[in-house]
LUMBANU-893628 format. One record per atom (N, C-alpha, C): x, z, y; residue in three letters. Coordinates in Angstrom, 3 decimals. Each point is the difference from the previous one (the first is absolute). Layout:
BEGIN
{atom {X Z Y} Ala};
...
//
This chain:
BEGIN
{atom {0.788 -0.067 -1.232} Unk};
{atom {-0.648 0.358 0.969} Unk};
{atom {0.740 -0.284 1.880} Unk};
{atom {-0.197 -0.719 0.796} Unk};
{atom {0.845 -0.415 1.123} Unk};
{atom {-0.807 0.749 0.863} Unk};
{atom {1.210 0.885 0.940} Unk};
{atom {-0.816 1.155 0.827} Unk};
{atom {0.640 -0.776 1.534} Unk};
{atom {-1.283 0.223 0.621} Unk};
{atom {0.412 -0.625 1.048} Unk};
{atom {-0.102 1.401 1.158} Unk};
{atom {0.569 -0.258 1.143} Unk};
{atom {0.564 0.500 0.884} Unk};
{atom {-0.375 -0.420 1.412} Unk};
{atom {-0.416 1.169 1.016} Unk};
{atom {-0.154 -0.477 1.125} Unk};
{atom {1.129 -0.324 0.610} Unk};
{atom {-0.245 -1.180 0.870} Unk};
{atom {1.011 -0.384 0.915} Unk};
{atom {0.036 0.279 1.674} Unk};
{atom {0.894 -0.186 0.706} Unk};
{atom {-0.314 0.614 1.427} Unk};
{atom {0.190 -1.178 0.625} Unk};
{atom {-0.103 -0.534 1.309} Unk};
{atom {0.003 -0.963 0.651} Unk};
{atom {1.003 -1.191 -0.122} Unk};
{atom {1.090 0.947 -0.389} Unk};
{atom {1.252 -0.448 -0.227} Unk};
{atom {0.361 -0.701 -1.386} Unk};
{atom {-0.778 0.434 -1.019} Unk};
{atom {0.286 -0.234 -1.232} Unk};
{atom {0.374 1.091 -0.750} Unk};
{atom {0.399 1.130 0.261} Unk};
{atom {0.550 0.853 -0.745} Unk};
{atom {-0.951 0.893 -0.676} Unk};
{atom {0.316 0.237 -1.130} Unk};
{atom {-1.156 0.673 -0.397} Unk};
{atom {0.111 1.985 0.182} Unk};
{atom {-0.988 0.344 -0.072} Unk};
{atom {-0.163 1.810 0.535} Unk};
{atom {1.135 0.120 -0.638} Unk};
{atom {0.146 0.243 -1.071} Unk};
{atom {1.087 0.460 -1.135} Unk};
{atom {1.191 0.122 1.104} Unk};
{atom {0.397 -1.633 -0.134} Unk};
{atom {1.344 -0.529 0.620} Unk};
{atom {0.420 1.005 1.460} Unk};
{atom {-1.407 -0.298 0.821} Unk};
{atom {0.215 0.622 1.306} Unk};
{atom {0.627 1.487 -0.647} Unk};
{atom {-0.686 0.317 -0.559} Unk};
{atom {0.053 1.977 -0.494} Unk};
{atom {1.163 0.057 -0.147} Unk};
{atom {0.718 -0.693 -1.141} Unk};
{atom {1.668 0.033 -0.347} Unk};
{atom {0.748 0.039 1.290} Unk};
{atom {-0.242 -1.116 0.485} Unk};
{atom {0.750 -0.145 1.749} Unk};
{atom {-0.146 1.401 0.427} Unk};
{atom {-1.188 0.044 0.381} Unk};
{atom {0.179 1.441 1.231} Unk};
{atom {0.534 0.888 -0.913} Unk};
{atom {0.204 -0.090 -1.203} Unk};
{atom {0.507 1.139 -0.888} Unk};
{atom {1.594 0.234 0.493} Unk};
{atom {0.478 -0.975 -0.208} Unk};
{atom {1.224 -0.437 0.275} Unk};
{atom {0.657 0.126 1.061} Unk};
{atom {-0.796 -0.314 1.286} Unk};
{atom {0.387 -0.018 1.139} Unk};
{atom {-0.205 1.399 0.758} Unk};
{atom {-0.728 0.991 -0.648} Unk};
{atom {-0.073 1.093 0.076} Unk};
{atom {1.029 1.063 -0.436} Unk};
{atom {0.562 -0.655 -0.875} Unk};
{atom {1.145 1.045 -0.593} Unk};
{atom {1.142 -0.697 0.320} Unk};
{atom {0.063 -0.961 0.539} Unk};
{atom {1.133 -0.737 1.207} Unk};
{atom {0.265 0.888 0.958} Unk};
{atom {-0.969 0.146 1.090} Unk};
{atom {-0.486 0.723 0.759} Unk};
{atom {0.786 1.437 -0.744} Unk};
{atom {-0.569 0.646 -0.624} Unk};
{atom {0.114 1.156 0.126} Unk};
{atom {1.906 0.167 -0.408} Unk};
{atom {0.400 -1.033 -0.253} Unk};
{atom {1.501 0.251 -0.559} Unk};
{atom {0.543 0.089 1.455} Unk};
{atom {-0.305 -1.136 0.826} Unk};
{atom {0.291 -0.164 1.300} Unk};
{atom {0.136 1.074 0.558} Unk};
{atom {-1.448 0.886 0.431} Unk};
{atom {-0.381 1.018 0.614} Unk};
{atom {1.187 1.497 -0.517} Unk};
{atom {-0.122 0.027 -1.657} Unk};
{atom {1.001 1.044 -0.318} Unk};
{atom {1.595 -0.193 0.587} Unk};
{atom {0.020 -1.680 0.284} Unk};
{atom {1.619 -0.114 0.081} Unk};
{atom {0.142 0.204 1.385} Unk};
{atom {-1.074 -0.002 1.012} Unk};
{atom {-0.181 0.179 1.612} Unk};
{atom {0.304 1.294 0.158} Unk};
{atom {-1.120 0.767 -0.670} Unk};
{atom {0.283 1.312 -0.352} Unk};
{atom {1.064 1.107 0.251} Unk};
{atom {1.010 -0.639 -1.099} Unk};
{atom {1.318 0.199 -0.380} Unk};
{atom {1.057 -0.011 1.125} Unk};
{atom {-0.450 -1.267 0.846} Unk};
{atom {1.089 -0.086 0.436} Unk};
{atom {-0.514 0.582 1.824} Unk};
{atom {-1.186 0.281 0.039} Unk};
{atom {-0.002 0.855 1.256} Unk};
{atom {0.393 1.120 -0.069} Unk};
{atom {-0.192 0.659 -1.525} Unk};
{atom {0.397 1.230 -0.123} Unk};
{atom {1.380 0.463 -0.181} Unk};
{atom {0.700 -1.223 -0.247} Unk};
{atom {1.716 -0.074 0.080} Unk};
{atom {-0.042 -0.022 1.743} Unk};
{atom {-0.682 -0.738 0.668} Unk};
{atom {0.254 0.047 1.569} Unk};
{atom {-0.472 1.627 0.900} Unk};
{atom {-0.971 0.275 -0.684} Unk};
{atom {-0.340 1.171 0.134} Unk};
{atom {0.844 1.171 0.177} Unk};
{atom {0.634 0.198 -1.230} Unk};
{atom {0.839 1.304 -0.296} Unk};
{atom {1.095 -0.443 0.547} Unk};
{atom {1.149 -1.314 0.655} Unk};
{atom {0.942 -0.159 0.888} Unk};
{atom {0.104 0.805 1.218} Unk};
{atom {-1.578 -0.683 0.369} Unk};
{atom {-0.208 0.151 1.422} Unk};
{atom {0.018 1.710 -0.106} Unk};
{atom {-1.010 0.699 -0.995} Unk};
{atom {-0.275 1.348 0.169} Unk};
{atom {1.369 0.316 0.214} Unk};
{atom {1.103 -0.234 -0.899} Unk};
{atom {1.330 0.994 0.231} Unk};
{atom {0.785 -0.386 0.862} Unk};
{atom {-0.102 -1.275 0.564} Unk};
{atom {0.518 0.266 1.514} Unk};
{atom {-0.707 0.434 1.128} Unk};
{atom {-1.271 0.383 -0.074} Unk};
{atom {-0.782 0.675 0.780} Unk};
{atom {0.669 1.408 -0.137} Unk};
{atom {0.229 0.549 -0.898} Unk};
{atom {0.321 1.527 -0.155} Unk};
{atom {1.561 0.052 0.433} Unk};
{atom {0.955 -1.070 -0.358} Unk};
{atom {1.292 0.308 0.406} Unk};
{atom {0.540 -0.773 1.042} Unk};
{atom {-1.106 -0.536 0.939} Unk};
{atom {-0.070 -0.319 1.553} Unk};
{atom {1.122 0.703 0.838} Unk};
{atom {1.231 -0.636 0.240} Unk};
{atom {0.542 0.748 0.805} Unk};
{atom {-0.347 0.844 1.575} Unk};
{atom {-1.359 -1.086 0.425} Unk};
{atom {-0.249 0.431 1.397} Unk};
{atom {-1.724 -0.259 -0.176} Unk};
{atom {-0.092 0.237 1.350} Unk};
{atom {-1.286 0.315 0.029} Unk};
{atom {-0.577 -2.003 -0.229} Unk};
{atom {0.439 -0.479 0.838} Unk};
{atom {-0.207 -1.604 -0.053} Unk};
{atom {0.021 -0.954 -1.358} Unk};
{atom {0.584 0.639 -0.604} Unk};
{atom {0.184 -0.796 -1.592} Unk};
{atom {-1.221 0.509 -0.850} Unk};
{atom {-0.222 1.772 0.654} Unk};
{atom {-0.468 0.216 -1.343} Unk};
{atom {-1.634 -0.495 0.306} Unk};
{atom {-0.471 -0.217 1.420} Unk};
{atom {-1.046 -1.018 0.744} Unk};
{atom {-0.057 -1.021 -0.848} Unk};
{atom {1.274 -0.989 -0.138} Unk};
{atom {0.013 -1.568 -0.333} Unk};
{atom {-0.472 0.525 -1.618} Unk};
{atom {0.938 1.061 -0.517} Unk};
{atom {-0.774 0.034 -1.782} Unk};
{atom {-1.668 0.381 0.069} Unk};
{atom {-0.435 0.674 0.947} Unk};
{atom {-1.243 0.409 -0.256} Unk};
{atom {-0.873 -1.122 0.342} Unk};
{atom {0.179 -0.798 0.742} Unk};
{atom {-0.697 -1.193 0.320} Unk};
{atom {0.081 -1.186 -1.195} Unk};
{atom {0.926 0.204 -0.823} Unk};
{atom {0.590 -0.901 -1.361} Unk};
{atom {-1.235 0.846 -1.121} Unk};
{atom {0.368 1.249 -0.251} Unk};
{atom {-1.286 1.040 -0.219} Unk};
{atom {-0.848 -0.425 -0.170} Unk};
{atom {-0.693 -0.227 0.662} Unk};
{atom {-1.466 -0.109 0.786} Unk};
{atom {-0.260 -1.391 -0.313} Unk};
{atom {0.611 -1.229 0.179} Unk};
{atom {0.099 -1.446 -0.199} Unk};
{atom {0.052 -0.309 -1.671} Unk};
{atom {0.285 0.551 -0.521} Unk};
{atom {0.051 -0.032 -1.492} Unk};
{atom {-0.907 0.836 -0.852} Unk};
{atom {-0.717 1.457 1.061} Unk};
{atom {-1.395 0.275 -0.569} Unk};
{atom {-0.683 -0.846 -0.120} Unk};
{atom {0.083 -0.788 1.429} Unk};
{atom {-1.457 -0.966 0.485} Unk};
{atom {0.232 -0.479 -0.978} Unk};
{atom {0.827 -1.501 -0.509} Unk};
{atom {0.396 -0.896 -1.032} Unk};
{atom {-0.726 0.630 -1.672} Unk};
{atom {0.159 0.964 0.155} Unk};
{atom {-0.409 0.589 -1.300} Unk};
{atom {-1.455 0.134 -0.314} Unk};
{atom {-0.375 0.123 1.304} Unk};
{atom {-1.645 0.236 0.048} Unk};
{atom {-0.625 -1.290 -0.072} Unk};
{atom {0.834 -1.175 1.166} Unk};
{atom {-0.587 -0.961 -0.111} Unk};
{atom {-0.147 -0.546 -1.437} Unk};
{atom {1.215 0.070 -0.877} Unk};
{atom {0.062 -0.707 -1.169} Unk};
{atom {-0.895 0.413 -0.695} Unk};
{atom {-0.406 1.191 -0.036} Unk};
{atom {-1.123 0.843 -0.759} Unk};
{atom {-1.082 -0.651 0.063} Unk};
{atom {-0.144 -0.254 1.358} Unk};
{atom {-2.228 -0.273 0.315} Unk};
{atom {0.573 -1.477 -0.507} Unk};
{atom {1.165 -1.009 0.135} Unk};
{atom {-0.248 -1.211 -0.234} Unk};
{atom {-0.290 0.250 -1.842} Unk};
{atom {1.068 0.511 -0.316} Unk};
{atom {-0.887 0.125 -1.239} Unk};
{atom {-0.931 0.102 -0.796} Unk};
{atom {-0.662 1.143 0.673} Unk};
{atom {-1.297 0.434 -0.190} Unk};
{atom {-1.139 -1.281 0.252} Unk};
{atom {0.403 -0.921 1.152} Unk};
{atom {-0.887 -0.828 0.154} Unk};
{atom {0.395 -1.352 -0.549} Unk};
{atom {0.760 -0.012 -0.581} Unk};
{atom {0.259 -1.208 -1.147} Unk};
{atom {-0.174 0.666 -1.852} Unk};
{atom {-0.325 0.983 -0.262} Unk};
{atom {-0.758 0.331 -1.325} Unk};
{atom {-1.104 -0.689 -0.318} Unk};
{atom {-0.407 -0.041 -1.188} Unk};
{atom {-1.271 -0.791 -0.460} Unk};
{atom {-0.812 1.450 0.199} Unk};
{atom {-1.583 -0.187 0.554} Unk};
{atom {-0.648 1.131 0.266} Unk};
{atom {-0.170 0.653 -0.855} Unk};
{atom {-0.116 -0.357 -1.180} Unk};
{atom {-0.388 0.566 -1.327} Unk};
{atom {1.262 0.716 -0.786} Unk};
{atom {1.278 0.371 1.281} Unk};
{atom {0.986 0.584 -0.718} Unk};
{atom {0.313 0.874 1.108} Unk};
{atom {-1.104 0.613 0.609} Unk};
{atom {0.099 0.286 1.313} Unk};
{atom {-0.802 1.470 -0.353} Unk};
{atom {0.399 1.349 -0.159} Unk};
{atom {-1.103 0.738 -0.205} Unk};
{atom {-0.372 0.340 1.095} Unk};
{atom {-1.190 0.732 0.061} Unk};
{atom {-0.644 0.511 0.942} Unk};
{atom {0.215 1.175 0.269} Unk};
{atom {-0.075 0.227 1.180} Unk};
{atom {0.627 1.270 0.910} Unk};
{atom {-0.598 0.871 -0.181} Unk};
{atom {-1.571 0.459 -0.403} Unk};
{atom {-0.689 0.779 -0.309} Unk};
{atom {0.317 1.039 -0.581} Unk};
//
């Protein structure tokens, strides 16, 4: 017996699109993991510079870097949440 699958406007079956979306989602997770690791390293170095700063001007610059890296981490987290499949996001309540 031949199975029929629904197709989309582009001709891809719904199943094929689901597989592609799953693969894309996995690729994004890997990229976000790498980005988060890289930002974590930058944050650790900035905090070290902040703690060991010789004067207030250097400490202020290091604090600005710490703040910027924390903002970048938040932005990456927000992008990750917006790109996840809706069914993969657990309800917050």
